[in-house]
N, C-alpha and C positions, 0 to 999 in steps of 0.2 A: 191269221190273215193271209191273203194271197199276195204274191209279190207285186202284181199289177196295181193293187190298191195302195200298197205301201209306197211304191214309186210315184204314184199320182199325188199322194199326200206330201211326199218329199218335194216334188216339183212345186206344189203350192207354197210350201214353206220357203223354198229358195226364191220364188217369185215375190213373196212378201218381204223377204230380206232385201231384195233388190229395190222394191218400192220404198221401203223405209230408208235405205241408204240414199236413194235418189232424192227423196224429200228432205233428208237431213242436209244434203249438200246444195241446198237452194235450187233444186231442180236442174242440176248439171250432172251429166253422166260421167263419172270417172272410171278408171279401169276396173275398180272393184265392183262397181255397179254392173258394168258389162259382163264381168265374170260371173256374178250371181245370175244374171239373165241367161247366159250361155249354159250354165249348169241346169237351170230350170228348163230350158229348151231341150237339153239332152234327156233329162229325166221324163219330160212330157212325151218325147218321141218314143222312148223305150216303153213307157207305160201304155201308150196308145198301141204300139205294135203288139205288146202282150195281150191287150184287151181284144184286139181283132183276130189274132192268130192262135189264141189258146182257148177260145170260147166254145 
């Protein structure tokens, strides 16, 4: 598999982890939820950059 697809899949996994954490904490964002979201954003940005610049 190519790195851009792996990173996109990891971004989705981190976004899912953030959503589950947010739901478990009665819809309140704690530092761990924000961290998962930040990691998902970073992985999304890198995957998007790889998608557009290596095609």
